[in-house]
C-alpha positions in Angstrom: 0.0 0.0 0.0 1.4 3.4 -0.9 0.5 6.8 0.4 -0.7 9.4 -1.9 2.0 12.1 -1.9 0.3 14.5 -4.3 -3.2 15.7 -4.8 -5.2 13.7 -7.4 -5.7 15.6 -10.6 -9.4 16.2 -11.0 -11.1 16.3 -14.4 -11.5 19.9 -15.7 -15.2 19.3 -16.3 -15.8 18.2 -12.6 -16.2 21.7 -11.1 -19.1 22.8 -13.4 -20.8 19.4 -13.0 -20.6 19.7 -9.2 -21.9 23.3 -9.3 -24.9 22.2 -11.5 -25.7 19.2 -9.2 -25.6 21.4 -6.1 -27.9 24.0 -7.7 -30.3 21.1 -8.5 -30.3 20.2 -4.8 -27.9 17.3 -4.8 -25.3 16.7 -2.1 -22.0 15.9 -3.8 -18.9 14.1 -2.4 -15.7 13.9 -4.4 -14.0 10.5 -4.3 -10.7 9.2 -5.5 -11.7 5.6 -6.0 -13.5 3.8 -7.5 -15.2 6.7 -9.2 -15.2 10.5 -9.1 -18.5 11.5 -7.4 -21.0 10.2 -5.0 -24.3 12.1 -5.1 -27.5 12.1 -3.0 -30.7 14.2 -2.9 -33.3 14.1 -0.1 -36.0 12.9 -2.5 -33.9 9.9 -3.4 -34.5 8.5 0.1 -32.2 7.5 2.9 -29.4 5.2 1.8 -29.9 5.7 -1.9 -26.8 7.2 -3.4 -25.6 7.3 -7.1 -22.1 7.3 -8.3 -20.9 9.3 -11.3 -17.6 9.0 -13.3 -16.5 12.4 -14.7 -14.4 12.5 -17.9 -13.1 15.6 -19.6 -14.2 15.6 -23.3 -11.4 15.8 -25.9 -11.2 16.4 -29.6 -13.9 17.6 -32.1 -16.3 14.8 -31.2 -16.2 15.8 -27.5 -16.2 12.2 -26.4 -14.9 11.0 -23.1 -11.4 9.5 -23.2 -11.1 6.0 -21.8 -7.6 5.4 -20.4 -6.0 2.0 -20.4 -4.4 2.5 -17.0 -7.8 2.6 -15.3 -8.9 -1.0 -15.6 -10.3 -1.2 -12.0 -12.3 1.9 -12.6 -13.6 0.6 -15.9 -14.7 -2.6 -14.3 -16.5 -0.7 -11.5 -18.3 1.5 -14.0 -19.4 -1.5 -16.1 -20.4 -3.7 -13.1 -22.4 -1.0 -11.3 -23.9 0.9 -14.3 -22.2 4.1 -13.1 -22.9 6.8 -15.7 -19.9 8.4 -17.3 -20.6 12.1 -17.8 -18.7 14.9 -19.5 -21.1 17.9 -19.0 -23.4 19.3 -16.4 -26.5 18.4 -18.5 -25.3 14.8 -19.0 -24.9 14.5 -15.2 -28.4 15.9 -14.5 -29.9 13.6 -17.1 -28.1 10.6 -15.7 -29.6 11.3 -12.3 -33.1 12.0 -13.7 -33.1 15.6 -12.6 -34.0 16.8 -16.2 -35.7 15.1 -19.1 
């Protein structure tokens, strides 16, 4: 086991996504593993949390980049159905906050 000696680099799109979620009434916790965000809103009920994986879009297509060095994270996302989001609107849609 190693100690983290440096702050984890956060995705550039994470700040605006957190801001939008908080405006929509969600409580947001930043995680390092196995995904980026844990979110909850009172109307979801006690004990019902959702996880989100935030990726910064790249290129003209603005798609999320999947890194080969994140196999554990990829497995978690696929196993749990954790949404991968790149924009505030994608995050709100993934959580059912907007249609």
